[in-house]
C-alpha positions in Angstrom: 184.6 -180.6 88.0 182.4 -179.3 90.6 185.0 -178.9 93.0 187.2 -177.0 90.3 184.3 -174.7 89.8 183.6 -174.0 93.4 187.4 -173.3 93.9 187.6 -170.9 91.1 184.5 -169.3 92.6 186.0 -169.0 96.1 189.0 -167.2 94.3 186.9 -164.7 92.4 185.1 -163.8 95.7 188.2 -163.8 97.5 189.7 -161.2 95.1 186.5 -159.1 95.0 186.1 -158.9 98.6 188.3 -156.2 99.4 186.6 -154.1 96.7 183.1 -154.8 98.2 184.3 -153.9 101.7 185.8 -150.9 100.3 182.5 -149.8 98.5 180.3 -150.6 101.4 182.6 -148.2 103.5 182.7 -145.7 100.9 178.8 -145.7 100.9 178.7 -145.3 104.7 181.1 -142.6 104.7 179.3 -140.7 101.8 176.2 -141.0 103.9 177.6 -139.9 107.2 179.3 -137.0 105.4 176.1 -135.5 103.9 174.4 -135.8 107.3 177.2 -134.3 108.9 177.3 -131.4 106.4 173.5 -130.8 106.9 174.5 -129.7 110.4 177.8 -128.0 109.6 176.9 -124.4 110.1 179.5 -122.5 112.1 178.3 -122.1 115.7 179.1 -118.2 115.8 177.2 -117.9 112.4 174.3 -119.7 113.7 173.6 -116.9 116.1 173.2 -114.4 113.5 171.4 -116.3 110.8 168.5 -114.5 109.4 169.6 -111.1 111.0 170.5 -108.0 109.4 174.3 -106.8 109.3 177.0 -105.2 107.5 179.5 -107.5 106.0 182.8 -106.0 105.6 184.6 -107.7 102.6 187.7 -106.1 101.2 187.1 -102.5 100.4 183.3 -102.8 100.2 180.4 -103.3 102.9 177.2 -105.3 102.1 173.9 -104.8 104.1 171.3 -107.2 104.5 169.8 -110.2 106.0 172.4 -113.3 106.5 171.6 -116.7 104.8 173.9 -119.4 105.8 173.3 -122.7 104.0 174.6 -125.8 105.3 177.4 -127.5 103.2 178.5 -123.8 102.0 182.1 -124.6 103.2 182.0 -121.3 105.3 180.4 -119.0 102.7 177.1 -117.2 103.0 174.8 -114.8 101.2 173.6 -111.2 102.0 170.2 -110.5 100.9 169.5 -106.9 100.5 166.6 -105.4 102.3 163.6 -104.4 100.2 164.1 -100.7 100.2 167.6 -101.3 98.8 167.3 -103.4 96.0 169.4 -102.2 93.2 167.6 -101.4 90.0 164.3 -103.0 90.6 162.9 -101.9 87.2 165.1 -104.2 85.5 163.7 -107.4 87.5 160.3 -106.3 86.4 161.5 -105.9 82.8 162.8 -109.3 83.0 159.7 -111.0 84.2 157.8 -109.2 81.4 160.3 -110.3 78.9 160.0 -113.8 80.0 156.1 -113.6 79.9 156.3 -112.3 76.4 158.7 -115.2 75.1 156.8 -118.1 77.1 153.3 -116.9 77.4 153.4 -118.1 81.2 150.9 -116.1 83.2 153.1 -116.7 86.3 155.8 -114.3 85.2 153.2 -111.8 84.5 151.5 -112.1 87.6 154.9 -112.1 89.7 155.6 -108.7 87.9 152.3 -107.4 89.1 152.8 -108.4 92.5 156.3 -106.9 92.6 155.5 -103.6 91.3 152.6 -103.3 93.5 154.9 -103.9 96.7 157.6 -101.6 95.3 155.1 -98.8 94.8 153.3 -99.4 98.1 156.9 -99.0 99.7 157.8 -96.0 97.8 160.7 -97.5 95.7 159.1 -96.8 92.4 156.8 -94.0 91.0 153.0 -94.4 92.0 152.1 -93.8 88.6 154.1 -96.3 87.1 152.6 -99.3 85.3 153.5 -102.6 83.7 153.0 -101.0 80.3 155.3 -98.1 81.1 158.5 -100.4 81.8 160.6 -100.8 78.9 162.8 -103.9 78.2 166.4 -102.2 78.1 169.2 -104.5 77.2 171.5 -101.8 78.4 170.0 -101.0 81.6 172.0 -101.9 84.8 170.8 -105.4 85.8 168.9 -106.0 89.3 170.7 -107.1 92.1 169.1 -108.2 95.2 172.0 -110.1 97.1 175.7 -110.5 97.5 177.0 -114.2 97.5 180.3 -114.7 99.9 182.3 -117.6 98.5 184.6 -119.6 100.6 187.5 -118.4 98.7 186.9 -114.9 99.6 186.7 -115.4 103.3 190.5 -114.3 103.5 189.1 -110.9 102.8 186.4 -110.7 105.4 187.1 -108.1 107.9 184.0 -108.6 110.0 180.1 -109.0 110.4 178.9 -106.1 112.2 175.4 -105.1 113.5 175.2 -101.2 114.5 172.7 -100.7 117.3 171.5 -97.2 115.9 170.3 -99.2 112.8 168.2 -101.8 114.9 164.5 -101.6 115.1 162.8 -102.1 118.3 162.3 -105.7 118.0 166.0 -106.4 117.3 167.1 -104.2 120.2 164.6 -106.3 122.5 166.3 -109.5 121.2 169.9 -108.3 121.7 169.3 -107.1 125.2 167.8 -110.6 125.9 171.1 -112.1 124.6 173.3 -109.7 126.7 171.0 -110.4 130.0 171.6 -114.1 129.1 175.4 -113.9 128.9 175.7 -111.8 132.1 173.7 -114.3 134.0 173.6 -117.7 132.6 170.7 -119.8 133.7 171.7 -123.1 135.5 170.4 -125.3 132.7 172.4 -123.4 130.1 175.8 -123.5 131.8 175.0 -127.3 132.5 174.2 -127.7 128.7 177.4 -126.2 127.6 179.4 -128.3 130.1 177.9 -131.4 128.7 178.6 -130.3 125.1 182.1 -129.7 125.8 182.3 -133.1 127.6 181.1 -134.6 124.5 183.4 -133.0 122.2 186.3 -134.6 124.2 184.7 -138.0 123.9 184.3 -137.6 120.2 188.0 -136.7 119.9 188.8 -139.8 121.4 186.4 -141.8 119.1 187.8 -140.0 116.1 191.5 -141.1 117.1 190.1 -144.7 117.6 188.2 -144.8 114.1 191.2 -143.1 112.1 193.5 -146.1 113.6 190.9 -148.8 112.7 190.4 -147.4 109.2 194.3 -147.4 108.9 194.5 -151.2 109.8 191.6 -152.0 107.3 192.9 -150.4 104.3 196.4 -151.2 104.7 196.4 -154.0 102.1 194.6 -152.1 99.2 196.3 -150.5 96.4 198.0 -147.1 97.3 195.5 -144.9 95.2 192.6 -146.7 96.8 194.2 -145.9 100.0 194.9 -142.5 99.3 191.2 -141.8 98.3 189.8 -143.6 101.1 192.1 -141.5 103.4 190.8 -138.3 102.0 187.1 -139.1 102.6 187.9 -140.1 106.2 189.6 -136.7 107.1 186.7 -134.9 105.1 184.1 -136.9 107.0 185.9 -136.6 110.4 187.0 -133.1 109.8 183.4 -131.9 109.5 182.0 -134.2 112.2 184.4 -133.6 114.8 185.0 -129.5 114.9 188.0 -128.7 117.6 185.9 -126.0 118.9 186.8 -126.0 122.7 189.1 -123.7 123.9 189.8 -123.3 127.7 191.4 -119.9 127.5 188.0 -118.6 125.9 185.5 -120.8 127.7 185.9 -118.9 130.8 185.6 -115.8 129.2 182.2 -116.4 127.7 179.8 -113.6 129.1 182.8 -111.4 130.2 184.5 -108.3 129.4 187.3 -109.0 127.0 190.0 -107.1 125.1 190.4 -107.8 121.6 193.4 -107.1 119.2 192.0 -106.5 115.7 193.6 -106.0 112.1 190.9 -103.7 111.2 189.6 -102.5 107.8 192.1 -99.6 107.1 194.9 -101.8 107.8 195.5 -100.6 111.4 196.1 -102.8 114.5 193.6 -101.8 117.2 192.3 -102.7 120.6 188.5 -103.1 121.2 186.5 -104.0 124.2 183.2 -105.9 124.6 181.5 -108.9 126.0 182.5 -112.2 124.3 179.4 -114.1 123.3 180.5 -117.3 121.5 183.6 -118.5 119.8 184.2 -121.1 117.3 187.3 -122.3 115.4 186.9 -119.6 112.8 185.2 -116.8 114.4 184.7 -114.7 117.6 181.5 -113.0 118.7 181.9 -110.0 120.5 178.9 -107.9 121.8 178.4 -104.4 123.2 181.6 -103.0 121.4 182.1 -99.3 120.9 183.4 -99.9 117.1 185.5 -97.0 115.7 184.0 -96.3 112.1 186.6 -94.5 109.7 184.8 -91.5 108.2 185.9 -89.2 105.5 184.3 -85.5 105.1 184.8 -83.4 102.1 184.9 -79.7 102.5 184.0 -77.2 99.7 183.9 -73.4 100.0 184.0 -73.6 103.6 181.3 -76.0 104.3 181.2 -79.8 104.6 179.4 -81.2 101.4 179.9 -85.0 102.0 180.8 -87.1 105.1 180.6 -91.1 104.6 182.3 -94.1 105.7 185.7 -94.9 104.0 184.3 -98.4 102.5 181.7 -98.3 99.8 178.2 -99.6 101.3 176.1 -101.7 99.1 172.5 -102.9 100.1 171.7 -99.6 102.4 171.8 -95.7 102.0 173.6 -94.7 105.1 173.0 -91.7 106.8 174.9 -91.2 110.0 174.0 -87.5 110.5 176.4 -84.7 110.8 179.3 -84.6 112.9 181.8 -81.8 112.2 181.5 -78.1 111.6 184.3 -76.2 110.1 185.0 -72.3 110.6 187.4 -70.9 108.3 189.4 -67.8 109.5 191.8 -65.5 107.6 194.8 -67.7 109.0 193.4 -70.6 110.6 190.8 -73.2 110.1 188.8 -74.8 113.0 187.1 -77.9 113.3 184.3 -78.5 115.8 182.4 -81.7 117.0 178.8 -80.8 116.7 177.7 -84.4 117.5 176.5 -85.8 120.7 179.3 -88.2 121.0 183.2 -87.8 121.2 184.9 -87.9 117.6 188.6 -88.5 117.0 190.0 -86.1 114.3 193.0 -87.9 112.4 194.1 -85.7 109.9 193.6 -83.1 107.4 194.5 -83.6 103.5 194.7 -80.7 101.1 196.2 -81.9 97.9 199.7 -83.0 98.8 199.6 -81.2 102.1 198.8 -83.6 105.0 198.3 -82.3 108.8 198.2 -85.0 111.4 195.9 -83.8 114.2 195.1 -87.1 116.2 192.8 -85.5 118.9 189.6 -86.6 120.5 186.8 -83.8 120.5 184.1 -84.4 123.1 180.8 -82.5 122.2 181.1 -78.9 121.5 184.9 -79.2 121.4 187.1 -78.0 118.6 190.7 -78.2 117.3 192.4 -75.9 114.7 195.0 -76.0 111.7 197.0 -73.0 111.7 196.4 -72.4 108.1 193.7 -71.4 105.9 193.0 -74.5 103.8 192.3 -74.4 99.9 188.8 -75.6 99.0 187.9 -79.4 98.5 190.1 -80.9 101.3 189.7 -83.8 103.3 189.1 -84.6 106.9 189.8 -88.1 108.2 188.0 -88.8 111.5 186.5 -91.7 113.3 183.2 -92.1 115.2 182.5 -94.8 117.7 178.9 -96.6 117.3 177.7 -99.4 119.9 177.9 -102.6 117.9 177.8 -106.5 118.1 180.9 -107.8 116.1 181.9 -111.3 114.4 185.5 -111.0 113.7 187.6 -113.9 111.9 190.2 -115.5 114.4 192.6 -114.9 111.4 192.2 -111.2 112.3 191.2 -111.1 115.7 192.8 -112.4 119.0 191.4 -112.1 122.6 194.1 -110.8 124.6 192.7 -111.1 127.9 190.0 -110.4 130.1 189.0 -106.9 130.6 187.6 -107.3 134.2 188.4 -109.9 137.2 185.9 -112.9 137.5 184.7 -112.5 141.3 186.3 -115.7 142.3 189.7 -114.7 140.9 189.4 -111.2 142.2 189.6 -112.3 145.8 192.7 -114.2 145.1 194.3 -111.5 143.3 193.5 -108.4 145.4 192.7 -110.3 148.9 191.4 -108.2 152.0 188.5 -108.1 154.0 186.8 -105.4 152.0 187.0 -107.4 149.0 185.6 -110.4 150.6 182.6 -108.7 151.8 182.1 -107.0 148.3 182.3 -110.4 146.7 179.5 -111.8 149.2 176.8 -109.3 147.4 178.1 -110.3 143.9 178.9 -114.0 143.7 
């Protein structure tokens, strides 16, 4: 009788063992995946985490500090800097309403602190008090950030920092980064080589783990095999990022030419210093980015000039760039800015005049007709920038200069060799 019981018990244990193994393996994979996701932030985005930048998404741009949480699957958040919070009075009214409903003093204290801060920074009337703020359900809600979800990344054109909008501290940090790229310290070069070597080793281990798992789960039901396979691919895909690219690795810290599908739908070429790359992004510094502008002319003068995209989170004032001089049978357009400008076209109702001319400071071009009031001037200005482009919209075409050791073999000659001795 005991023998029969033992045999039955062995059969039960034998039947359950594959499921016990599967449960243990699932728990291990879940723990590994959770740990991996904590460190799963894209290595390009890590470089700009916490910095101020413009995020061009669709036909809009958002300015603020970048917050990139782990396990966000590529999504991130743009927090507007304090001077550009939208409708802060609604935020204070919301806190007051919560205090009135709950009696919790923390809401009232937070409202007081926020009001004092906004008044101190000139964002609200100095005479305003908490008693003056009305709870208005029809008022526009407050907004302090823009969340960019993973399914929106297909509409992401770029993340860009304009040098003209940086403070002194940000500029110092930027030059430190550029200096490090131009002349990498020995330890930094060694660290990167080790990192790339480890990526290669991890690729091999991934293949081995994948093969072993396939053998282990081969006898399980098909639905369980499918579930386990998906968990394995998800874990390995997060842990082992195929980020090494030999054609880009030799371009880090060098001038590169990048072909970009730009915001307005045109394909353009830009140059800059390649700072970093990943599977999803290119980080290019010191780019003269050509920003599309639109000027409206009324009664012989420019009444507004702004970027073609709508910007949230910052009131952008790029200065005055053009002057129009209207004559009896012509309209002259003059560059009064300190840098070159490209005037692309003039649009007056259904009448469009293509110009496509670069004007250096003080230069002008003309349209051989007097234009009606309310016409538009499409033009571009170039701003020194650091740009992150999605690799779906940008590709490094090639280097913009010769590496020293390649220069000798390509050009040759004793004069080149003498020159290289000074720069290698």
